[in-house]
GUTITI-208746 format. One record per residue (C-alpha): y, z, x; residue number from 1. Coordinates in steps of 0.5 Angstrom, whole numbers, plus 500, padded with zeros to 3 digits. Layout:
# GUTITI-208746
<node py="Y" pz="Z" px="X" k="NUM"/>
...
# end
This chain:
# GUTITI-208746
<node py="053" pz="498" px="111" k="1"/>
<node py="054" pz="494" px="105" k="2"/>
<node py="059" pz="488" px="105" k="3"/>
<node py="061" pz="482" px="101" k="4"/>
<node py="065" pz="476" px="102" k="5"/>
<node py="067" pz="471" px="096" k="6"/>
<node py="068" pz="464" px="098" k="7"/>
<node py="072" pz="458" px="094" k="8"/>
<node py="074" pz="451" px="095" k="9"/>
<node py="081" pz="453" px="093" k="10"/>
<node py="081" pz="458" px="098" k="11"/>
<node py="083" pz="453" px="103" k="12"/>
<node py="087" pz="455" px="109" k="13"/>
<node py="088" pz="448" px="112" k="14"/>
<node py="085" pz="442" px="115" k="15"/>
<node py="082" pz="443" px="122" k="16"/>
<node py="084" pz="439" px="127" k="17"/>
<node py="078" pz="438" px="132" k="18"/>
<node py="083" pz="439" px="138" k="19"/>
<node py="083" pz="446" px="136" k="20"/>
<node py="076" pz="446" px="140" k="21"/>
<node py="079" pz="444" px="147" k="22"/>
<node py="078" pz="446" px="154" k="23"/>
<node py="082" pz="446" px="160" k="24"/>
<node py="080" pz="444" px="168" k="25"/>
<node py="085" pz="446" px="173" k="26"/>
<node py="085" pz="445" px="181" k="27"/>
<node py="083" pz="452" px="181" k="28"/>
<node py="077" pz="455" px="185" k="29"/>
<node py="071" pz="451" px="184" k="30"/>
<node py="073" pz="448" px="177" k="31"/>
<node py="073" pz="441" px="180" k="32"/>
<node py="070" pz="441" px="187" k="33"/>
<node py="063" pz="444" px="186" k="34"/>
<node py="064" pz="444" px="178" k="35"/>
<node py="065" pz="437" px="175" k="36"/>
<node py="066" pz="434" px="181" k="37"/>
<node py="061" pz="434" px="187" k="38"/>
<node py="059" pz="428" px="191" k="39"/>
<node py="052" pz="428" px="194" k="40"/>
<node py="049" pz="433" px="188" k="41"/>
<node py="042" pz="431" px="186" k="42"/>
<node py="045" pz="430" px="179" k="43"/>
<node py="052" pz="426" px="181" k="44"/>
<node py="053" pz="419" px="179" k="45"/>
<node py="057" pz="414" px="183" k="46"/>
<node py="063" pz="417" px="182" k="47"/>
<node py="061" pz="424" px="184" k="48"/>
<node py="061" pz="427" px="177" k="49"/>
<node py="056" pz="432" px="176" k="50"/>
<node py="051" pz="430" px="170" k="51"/>
<node py="048" pz="436" px="169" k="52"/>
<node py="055" pz="439" px="167" k="53"/>
<node py="057" pz="433" px="163" k="54"/>
<node py="051" pz="434" px="159" k="55"/>
<node py="053" pz="441" px="157" k="56"/>
<node py="060" pz="439" px="156" k="57"/>
<node py="057" pz="434" px="151" k="58"/>
<node py="053" pz="440" px="147" k="59"/>
<node py="060" pz="443" px="146" k="60"/>
<node py="063" pz="437" px="143" k="61"/>
<node py="070" pz="439" px="147" k="62"/>
<node py="075" pz="433" px="144" k="63"/>
<node py="080" pz="435" px="149" k="64"/>
<node py="081" pz="438" px="156" k="65"/>
<node py="088" pz="440" px="159" k="66"/>
<node py="089" pz="438" px="166" k="67"/>
<node py="091" pz="439" px="172" k="68"/>
<node py="094" pz="446" px="170" k="69"/>
<node py="096" pz="451" px="170" k="70"/>
<node py="100" pz="454" px="175" k="71"/>
<node py="097" pz="449" px="180" k="72"/>
<node py="101" pz="443" px="176" k="73"/>
<node py="108" pz="447" px="178" k="74"/>
<node py="107" pz="444" px="185" k="75"/>
<node py="103" pz="438" px="184" k="76"/>
<node py="105" pz="431" px="186" k="77"/>
<node py="101" pz="427" px="182" k="78"/>
<node py="102" pz="421" px="187" k="79"/>
<node py="098" pz="425" px="192" k="80"/>
<node py="092" pz="424" px="187" k="81"/>
<node py="092" pz="417" px="186" k="82"/>
<node py="090" pz="411" px="191" k="83"/>
<node py="085" pz="410" px="196" k="84"/>
<node py="082" pz="417" px="197" k="85"/>
<node py="082" pz="416" px="205" k="86"/>
<node py="090" pz="416" px="204" k="87"/>
<node py="091" pz="422" px="200" k="88"/>
<node py="094" pz="428" px="203" k="89"/>
<node py="092" pz="435" px="204" k="90"/>
<node py="097" pz="440" px="201" k="91"/>
<node py="098" pz="447" px="201" k="92"/>
<node py="097" pz="450" px="194" k="93"/>
<node py="102" pz="455" px="193" k="94"/>
<node py="100" pz="457" px="186" k="95"/>
<node py="093" pz="460" px="188" k="96"/>
<node py="093" pz="460" px="196" k="97"/>
<node py="089" pz="455" px="198" k="98"/>
<node py="089" pz="447" px="200" k="99"/>
<node py="088" pz="442" px="196" k="100"/>
<node py="084" pz="436" px="199" k="101"/>
<node py="086" pz="431" px="193" k="102"/>
<node py="080" pz="428" px="193" k="103"/>
<node py="080" pz="428" px="186" k="104"/>
<node py="086" pz="426" px="181" k="105"/>
<node py="088" pz="423" px="175" k="106"/>
<node py="084" pz="417" px="175" k="107"/>
<node py="078" pz="421" px="177" k="108"/>
<node py="079" pz="426" px="171" k="109"/>
<node py="080" pz="420" px="166" k="110"/>
<node py="073" pz="417" px="168" k="111"/>
<node py="070" pz="424" px="167" k="112"/>
<node py="073" pz="425" px="160" k="113"/>
<node py="070" pz="418" px="158" k="114"/>
<node py="063" pz="421" px="161" k="115"/>
<node py="064" pz="427" px="157" k="116"/>
<node py="067" pz="424" px="151" k="117"/>
<node py="073" pz="428" px="151" k="118"/>
<node py="081" pz="426" px="151" k="119"/>
<node py="086" pz="428" px="156" k="120"/>
<node py="091" pz="433" px="155" k="121"/>
<node py="096" pz="432" px="161" k="122"/>
<node py="101" pz="437" px="164" k="123"/>
<node py="107" pz="434" px="168" k="124"/>
<node py="110" pz="438" px="173" k="125"/>
<node py="117" pz="441" px="171" k="126"/>
<node py="117" pz="446" px="176" k="127"/>
<node py="118" pz="443" px="183" k="128"/>
<node py="119" pz="436" px="180" k="129"/>
<node py="123" pz="434" px="173" k="130"/>
<node py="124" pz="428" px="168" k="131"/>
<node py="123" pz="422" px="173" k="132"/>
<node py="117" pz="424" px="176" k="133"/>
<node py="114" pz="426" px="169" k="134"/>
<node py="116" pz="419" px="166" k="135"/>
<node py="113" pz="415" px="172" k="136"/>
<node py="106" pz="419" px="171" k="137"/>
<node py="107" pz="417" px="163" k="138"/>
<node py="108" pz="409" px="166" k="139"/>
<node py="102" pz="410" px="171" k="140"/>
<node py="098" pz="412" px="165" k="141"/>
<node py="100" pz="409" px="159" k="142"/>
<node py="104" pz="402" px="161" k="143"/>
<node py="099" pz="396" px="161" k="144"/>
<node py="102" pz="392" px="166" k="145"/>
<node py="108" pz="388" px="169" k="146"/>
<node py="112" pz="395" px="172" k="147"/>
<node py="112" pz="398" px="178" k="148"/>
<node py="107" pz="404" px="176" k="149"/>
<node py="103" pz="400" px="172" k="150"/>
<node py="101" pz="395" px="177" k="151"/>
<node py="100" pz="401" px="182" k="152"/>
<node py="095" pz="403" px="177" k="153"/>
<node py="092" pz="396" px="177" k="154"/>
<node py="092" pz="396" px="184" k="155"/>
<node py="088" pz="402" px="184" k="156"/>
<node py="082" pz="399" px="181" k="157"/>
<node py="084" pz="401" px="174" k="158"/>
<node py="086" pz="395" px="170" k="159"/>
<node py="087" pz="398" px="163" k="160"/>
<node py="092" pz="404" px="161" k="161"/>
<node py="089" pz="411" px="160" k="162"/>
<node py="093" pz="411" px="153" k="163"/>
<node py="094" pz="419" px="154" k="164"/>
<node py="097" pz="421" px="147" k="165"/>
<node py="098" pz="429" px="149" k="166"/>
<node py="102" pz="432" px="154" k="167"/>
<node py="104" pz="439" px="156" k="168"/>
<node py="111" pz="440" px="159" k="169"/>
<node py="110" pz="444" px="165" k="170"/>
<node py="106" pz="451" px="165" k="171"/>
<node py="109" pz="458" px="164" k="172"/>
<node py="116" pz="456" px="166" k="173"/>
<node py="118" pz="463" px="164" k="174"/>
<node py="113" pz="467" px="169" k="175"/>
<node py="116" pz="469" px="176" k="176"/>
<node py="110" pz="467" px="179" k="177"/>
<node py="111" pz="460" px="177" k="178"/>
<node py="113" pz="455" px="182" k="179"/>
<node py="120" pz="453" px="180" k="180"/>
<node py="121" pz="458" px="174" k="181"/>
<node py="127" pz="457" px="170" k="182"/>
<node py="131" pz="461" px="164" k="183"/>
<node py="130" pz="459" px="157" k="184"/>
<node py="136" pz="455" px="157" k="185"/>
<node py="134" pz="451" px="164" k="186"/>
<node py="127" pz="450" px="161" k="187"/>
<node py="130" pz="447" px="155" k="188"/>
<node py="134" pz="442" px="158" k="189"/>
<node py="129" pz="440" px="163" k="190"/>
<node py="124" pz="439" px="157" k="191"/>
<node py="128" pz="436" px="152" k="192"/>
<node py="130" pz="430" px="158" k="193"/>
<node py="123" pz="430" px="160" k="194"/>
<node py="120" pz="429" px="153" k="195"/>
<node py="125" pz="424" px="151" k="196"/>
<node py="124" pz="420" px="157" k="197"/>
<node py="116" pz="420" px="157" k="198"/>
<node py="117" pz="418" px="149" k="199"/>
<node py="121" pz="412" px="151" k="200"/>
<node py="116" pz="410" px="156" k="201"/>
<node py="110" pz="411" px="151" k="202"/>
<node py="112" pz="411" px="144" k="203"/>
<node py="107" pz="415" px="140" k="204"/>
<node py="105" pz="420" px="145" k="205"/>
<node py="106" pz="428" px="143" k="206"/>
<node py="109" pz="433" px="147" k="207"/>
<node py="108" pz="441" px="148" k="208"/>
<node py="114" pz="445" px="150" k="209"/>
<node py="112" pz="452" px="154" k="210"/>
<node py="112" pz="458" px="150" k="211"/>
<node py="113" pz="465" px="153" k="212"/>
<node py="107" pz="466" px="158" k="213"/>
<node py="105" pz="472" px="155" k="214"/>
<node py="107" pz="476" px="148" k="215"/>
<node py="108" pz="482" px="153" k="216"/>
<node py="113" pz="478" px="157" k="217"/>
<node py="120" pz="481" px="157" k="218"/>
<node py="122" pz="474" px="155" k="219"/>
<node py="117" pz="473" px="149" k="220"/>
<node py="121" pz="471" px="143" k="221"/>
<node py="128" pz="469" px="146" k="222"/>
<node py="124" pz="464" px="150" k="223"/>
<node py="122" pz="461" px="144" k="224"/>
<node py="128" pz="461" px="140" k="225"/>
<node py="133" pz="459" px="146" k="226"/>
<node py="128" pz="453" px="149" k="227"/>
<node py="127" pz="450" px="142" k="228"/>
<node py="134" pz="451" px="140" k="229"/>
<node py="135" pz="445" px="145" k="230"/>
<node py="129" pz="441" px="145" k="231"/>
<node py="127" pz="442" px="138" k="232"/>
<node py="128" pz="435" px="136" k="233"/>
<node py="124" pz="432" px="142" k="234"/>
<node py="118" pz="436" px="142" k="235"/>
<node py="112" pz="437" px="137" k="236"/>
<node py="108" pz="443" px="139" k="237"/>
<node py="110" pz="450" px="142" k="238"/>
<node py="104" pz="453" px="147" k="239"/>
<node py="101" pz="460" px="147" k="240"/>
<node py="097" pz="463" px="152" k="241"/>
<node py="093" pz="470" px="151" k="242"/>
<node py="087" pz="473" px="155" k="243"/>
<node py="084" pz="480" px="153" k="244"/>
<node py="080" pz="485" px="157" k="245"/>
<node py="075" pz="491" px="156" k="246"/>
<node py="079" pz="496" px="161" k="247"/>
<node py="077" pz="501" px="161" k="248"/>
<node py="070" pz="500" px="158" k="249"/>
<node py="072" pz="501" px="150" k="250"/>
<node py="068" pz="496" px="146" k="251"/>
<node py="071" pz="498" px="139" k="252"/>
<node py="078" pz="497" px="142" k="253"/>
<node py="076" pz="491" px="145" k="254"/>
<node py="073" pz="487" px="139" k="255"/>
<node py="079" pz="490" px="135" k="256"/>
<node py="084" pz="486" px="139" k="257"/>
<node py="084" pz="480" px="134" k="258"/>
<node py="088" pz="484" px="130" k="259"/>
<node py="093" pz="484" px="136" k="260"/>
<node py="092" pz="476" px="136" k="261"/>
<node py="093" pz="475" px="129" k="262"/>
<node py="100" pz="479" px="130" k="263"/>
<node py="102" pz="475" px="136" k="264"/>
<node py="100" pz="468" px="133" k="265"/>
<node py="104" pz="470" px="127" k="266"/>
<node py="110" pz="472" px="131" k="267"/>
<node py="110" pz="465" px="134" k="268"/>
<node py="110" pz="462" px="128" k="269"/>
<node py="116" pz="466" px="126" k="270"/>
<node py="120" pz="464" px="132" k="271"/>
<node py="119" pz="457" px="131" k="272"/>
<node py="121" pz="457" px="124" k="273"/>
<node py="127" pz="461" px="125" k="274"/>
<node py="129" pz="455" px="129" k="275"/>
<node py="127" pz="450" px="124" k="276"/>
<node py="131" pz="454" px="119" k="277"/>
<node py="137" pz="455" px="123" k="278"/>
<node py="137" pz="447" px="125" k="279"/>
<node py="136" pz="446" px="117" k="280"/>
<node py="131" pz="441" px="120" k="281"/>
<node py="125" pz="438" px="116" k="282"/>
<node py="121" pz="437" px="122" k="283"/>
<node py="115" pz="443" px="123" k="284"/>
<node py="113" pz="444" px="130" k="285"/>
<node py="106" pz="447" px="130" k="286"/>
<node py="102" pz="451" px="136" k="287"/>
<node py="098" pz="449" px="142" k="288"/>
<node py="094" pz="455" px="144" k="289"/>
<node py="092" pz="452" px="150" k="290"/>
<node py="090" pz="458" px="154" k="291"/>
<node py="085" pz="463" px="151" k="292"/>
<node py="079" pz="467" px="153" k="293"/>
<node py="076" pz="474" px="156" k="294"/>
<node py="078" pz="475" px="163" k="295"/>
<node py="077" pz="481" px="167" k="296"/>
<node py="071" pz="481" px="171" k="297"/>
<node py="073" pz="478" px="177" k="298"/>
<node py="080" pz="479" px="178" k="299"/>
<node py="079" pz="483" px="185" k="300"/>
<node py="074" pz="479" px="189" k="301"/>
<node py="077" pz="477" px="196" k="302"/>
<node py="077" pz="469" px="198" k="303"/>
<node py="079" pz="466" px="205" k="304"/>
<node py="087" pz="464" px="204" k="305"/>
<node py="088" pz="456" px="205" k="306"/>
<node py="081" pz="454" px="204" k="307"/>
<node py="078" pz="449" px="200" k="308"/>
<node py="076" pz="451" px="193" k="309"/>
<node py="074" pz="458" px="195" k="310"/>
<node py="070" pz="461" px="189" k="311"/>
<node py="076" pz="464" px="185" k="312"/>
<node py="076" pz="468" px="178" k="313"/>
<node py="068" pz="467" px="177" k="314"/>
<node py="067" pz="472" px="171" k="315"/>
<node py="060" pz="473" px="169" k="316"/>
<node py="060" pz="474" px="162" k="317"/>
<node py="056" pz="479" px="158" k="318"/>
<node py="054" pz="479" px="151" k="319"/>
<node py="060" pz="483" px="148" k="320"/>
<node py="064" pz="478" px="151" k="321"/>
<node py="061" pz="473" px="147" k="322"/>
<node py="062" pz="477" px="140" k="323"/>
<node py="070" pz="477" px="143" k="324"/>
<node py="070" pz="469" px="144" k="325"/>
<node py="067" pz="468" px="137" k="326"/>
<node py="072" pz="473" px="134" k="327"/>
<node py="078" pz="470" px="137" k="328"/>
<node py="076" pz="463" px="135" k="329"/>
<node py="075" pz="465" px="128" k="330"/>
<node py="082" pz="468" px="128" k="331"/>
<node py="085" pz="461" px="131" k="332"/>
<node py="081" pz="458" px="125" k="333"/>
<node py="085" pz="463" px="120" k="334"/>
<node py="091" pz="460" px="123" k="335"/>
<node py="089" pz="452" px="123" k="336"/>
<node py="095" pz="450" px="118" k="337"/>
<node py="099" pz="451" px="124" k="338"/>
<node py="095" pz="452" px="130" k="339"/>
<node py="093" pz="444" px="132" k="340"/>
<node py="090" pz="445" px="139" k="341"/>
<node py="087" pz="450" px="143" k="342"/>
<node py="084" pz="450" px="150" k="343"/>
<node py="079" pz="455" px="152" k="344"/>
<node py="081" pz="457" px="159" k="345"/>
<node py="077" pz="454" px="163" k="346"/>
<node py="071" pz="450" px="162" k="347"/>
<node py="067" pz="450" px="169" k="348"/>
<node py="066" pz="456" px="174" k="349"/>
<node py="073" pz="459" px="173" k="350"/>
<node py="073" pz="464" px="167" k="351"/>
<node py="068" pz="459" px="164" k="352"/>
<node py="062" pz="458" px="159" k="353"/>
<node py="059" pz="453" px="164" k="354"/>
<node py="057" pz="456" px="171" k="355"/>
<node py="054" pz="452" px="177" k="356"/>
<node py="052" pz="453" px="184" k="357"/>
<node py="055" pz="448" px="189" k="358"/>
<node py="049" pz="444" px="191" k="359"/>
<node py="044" pz="447" px="186" k="360"/>
<node py="043" pz="449" px="178" k="361"/>
<node py="048" pz="450" px="172" k="362"/>
<node py="047" pz="455" px="166" k="363"/>
<node py="050" pz="457" px="160" k="364"/>
<node py="054" pz="463" px="160" k="365"/>
<node py="054" pz="468" px="154" k="366"/>
<node py="060" pz="465" px="151" k="367"/>
<node py="058" pz="458" px="151" k="368"/>
<node py="054" pz="459" px="145" k="369"/>
<node py="059" pz="462" px="139" k="370"/>
<node py="064" pz="456" px="142" k="371"/>
<node py="058" pz="451" px="141" k="372"/>
<node py="057" pz="453" px="134" k="373"/>
<node py="064" pz="453" px="132" k="374"/>
<node py="066" pz="446" px="135" k="375"/>
<node py="060" pz="443" px="132" k="376"/>
<node py="059" pz="446" px="125" k="377"/>
<node py="066" pz="448" px="124" k="378"/>
<node py="069" pz="442" px="122" k="379"/>
<node py="073" pz="440" px="116" k="380"/>
<node py="077" pz="445" px="113" k="381"/>
<node py="078" pz="452" px="114" k="382"/>
<node py="077" pz="457" px="108" k="383"/>
<node py="080" pz="464" px="108" k="384"/>
<node py="074" pz="469" px="105" k="385"/>
<node py="075" pz="475" px="101" k="386"/>
<node py="072" pz="480" px="105" k="387"/>
<node py="070" pz="487" px="103" k="388"/>
<node py="067" pz="491" px="108" k="389"/>
<node py="068" pz="498" px="111" k="390"/>
<node py="073" pz="499" px="117" k="391"/>
<node py="073" pz="504" px="123" k="392"/>
<node py="079" pz="507" px="127" k="393"/>
<node py="079" pz="507" px="135" k="394"/>
<node py="083" pz="509" px="141" k="395"/>
<node py="088" pz="503" px="140" k="396"/>
<node py="087" pz="501" px="133" k="397"/>
<node py="086" pz="503" px="126" k="398"/>
<node py="083" pz="500" px="120" k="399"/>
<node py="079" pz="495" px="124" k="400"/>
<node py="074" pz="491" px="119" k="401"/>
<node py="067" pz="491" px="122" k="402"/>
<node py="066" pz="484" px="119" k="403"/>
<node py="070" pz="478" px="122" k="404"/>
<node py="069" pz="472" px="118" k="405"/>
<node py="071" pz="465" px="117" k="406"/>
<node py="068" pz="459" px="113" k="407"/>
<node py="069" pz="452" px="114" k="408"/>
<node py="068" pz="446" px="109" k="409"/>
<node py="066" pz="439" px="111" k="410"/>
<node py="067" pz="435" px="104" k="411"/>
<node py="065" pz="429" px="107" k="412"/>
<node py="058" pz="432" px="109" k="413"/>
<node py="057" pz="436" px="103" k="414"/>
<node py="057" pz="442" px="108" k="415"/>
<node py="059" pz="449" px="108" k="416"/>
<node py="059" pz="454" px="114" k="417"/>
<node py="060" pz="462" px="114" k="418"/>
<node py="061" pz="465" px="121" k="419"/>
<node py="062" pz="472" px="122" k="420"/>
<node py="061" pz="478" px="127" k="421"/>
<node py="058" pz="485" px="126" k="422"/>
<node py="062" pz="489" px="130" k="423"/>
<node py="058" pz="495" px="129" k="424"/>
<node py="054" pz="497" px="135" k="425"/>
<node py="049" pz="501" px="131" k="426"/>
<node py="049" pz="499" px="124" k="427"/>
<node py="047" pz="493" px="120" k="428"/>
<node py="051" pz="489" px="115" k="429"/>
<node py="047" pz="487" px="108" k="430"/>
<node py="052" pz="482" px="106" k="431"/>
<node py="053" pz="479" px="099" k="432"/>
<node py="056" pz="472" px="099" k="433"/>
<node py="059" pz="470" px="093" k="434"/>
<node py="060" pz="462" px="092" k="435"/>
<node py="065" pz="461" px="087" k="436"/>
<node py="065" pz="454" px="086" k="437"/>
<node py="059" pz="451" px="091" k="438"/>
<node py="055" pz="448" px="085" k="439"/>
<node py="048" pz="446" px="088" k="440"/>
<node py="050" pz="449" px="095" k="441"/>
<node py="044" pz="452" px="098" k="442"/>
<node py="043" pz="456" px="105" k="443"/>
<node py="039" pz="451" px="110" k="444"/>
<node py="040" pz="455" px="117" k="445"/>
<node py="041" pz="462" px="119" k="446"/>
<node py="043" pz="463" px="127" k="447"/>
<node py="045" pz="469" px="130" k="448"/>
<node py="045" pz="472" px="137" k="449"/>
<node py="043" pz="480" px="137" k="450"/>
<node py="039" pz="485" px="140" k="451"/>
<node py="042" pz="485" px="147" k="452"/>
<node py="045" pz="490" px="151" k="453"/>
<node py="052" pz="489" px="151" k="454"/>
<node py="052" pz="488" px="158" k="455"/>
<node py="047" pz="483" px="158" k="456"/>
<node py="048" pz="477" px="162" k="457"/>
<node py="045" pz="470" px="164" k="458"/>
<node py="043" pz="467" px="170" k="459"/>
<node py="041" pz="461" px="174" k="460"/>
<node py="034" pz="464" px="173" k="461"/>
<node py="034" pz="466" px="166" k="462"/>
<node py="039" pz="465" px="160" k="463"/>
<node py="037" pz="472" px="157" k="464"/>
<node py="043" pz="472" px="152" k="465"/>
<node py="042" pz="466" px="147" k="466"/>
<node py="042" pz="464" px="139" k="467"/>
<node py="036" pz="464" px="135" k="468"/>
<node py="034" pz="462" px="128" k="469"/>
<node py="032" pz="467" px="123" k="470"/>
<node py="029" pz="466" px="116" k="471"/>
<node py="033" pz="462" px="111" k="472"/>
<node py="036" pz="467" px="106" k="473"/>
<node py="034" pz="466" px="099" k="474"/>
<node py="040" pz="464" px="094" k="475"/>
<node py="040" pz="467" px="087" k="476"/>
<node py="044" pz="463" px="083" k="477"/>
<node py="051" pz="463" px="087" k="478"/>
<node py="049" pz="469" px="090" k="479"/>
<node py="046" pz="470" px="097" k="480"/>
<node py="044" pz="476" px="101" k="481"/>
<node py="044" pz="476" px="108" k="482"/>
<node py="042" pz="482" px="113" k="483"/>
<node py="047" pz="482" px="119" k="484"/>
<node py="044" pz="485" px="125" k="485"/>
<node py="048" pz="491" px="129" k="486"/>
<node py="053" pz="488" px="134" k="487"/>
<node py="051" pz="481" px="132" k="488"/>
<node py="054" pz="473" px="132" k="489"/>
<node py="052" pz="470" px="126" k="490"/>
<node py="052" pz="463" px="123" k="491"/>
<node py="050" pz="461" px="116" k="492"/>
<node py="050" pz="454" px="114" k="493"/>
<node py="050" pz="451" px="107" k="494"/>
<node py="048" pz="444" px="105" k="495"/>
<node py="049" pz="441" px="098" k="496"/>
# end
């Protein structure tokens, strides 16, 4: 089939905040213990941090990592995770039915962030706790000295403050599964007071209000408007969460779910701006899509209740999941004028692009590579391509474009990159790229992932699904013709 993409610098959506390529580490399963932290592992440093994992995280170029949850944070006493490890209590984690040893906590995570070249997006417990404990944690992390909590941090061997700039005001507080779940009004009041006290303690920080936990939640929409009606003036972002699955096995409908994702994002923007209009405010609140991924392969795997760090939610991803991840990130970039933060949930072992063996090796899952490409090459500004391509119908959607595409333009580096997914399982796409005002820009690299069975996966023994280089397409003036293989992820890089 044939398709055409027209691009111009004036098709600018907005600047891409690098934090849109964030991720997430929760005290869940083997994300922490056996994931990023494993004393005694052959690659562990003096702090027990796995260097093999850190090297793969660095290649992803993840700028911010959300911590420590997730459902876990709604019952977490942050004081349990600081100070001498021998003195820290073991607690039952009601969120996931396990025992938390608290051998790893705030200071250990901040040390990991420094090693991984990432900033922290710290979440506070607004489920079983409230504004007072939240502002104490901010003081512990961000105040230099001369106060109780700051000096306690110094007594724990951390002389300089962590200076954490981004803070989540709880997690999924409308969900009945959440410890300390609240109504929108109850949460709005708590979030307002917590954000206020936190910002008084550390001026300049940013806070994220919990949006509804799902677009399918009965509270969706009214939760955003009612909680924001109370907390609007004190917060900076509203969160969104979304996971997709392919049950039943219907790949065309699975890959079409970005249409639903696009509608979801737009509806949250409408809810947020409704409150702005109602309040006659000049302040615009942007979005933090701080949980998103494909998640369904491991939901029913049993584990021993109250054990420490049992394997949980360890999805082994297949090739079609990689195409979905690329498509979801493209969709987020189409809204980069309002989505400033996003966190692939999660980073290691738990529904993650990086998978480890406790005491052993590590490998990149199929979803690792599209994320890596976008995080490394998708910087600068996002451009909305004019896409002319055939469409298909499936069980869940109609008029689904076969081509999912976005372009990014880094003016400082004189680079432009086109990212696209060919969703057709059996037809290649002869793509005509028309560059309207990119004089002197020539294709320099063409990377793709294609030719794999849709259920192909990677293992410790072999990374079967990985990108490969293709011959660089030739330019005919402002026109470039690229052949996109069936069922493929594609990255076409241009440089002046």
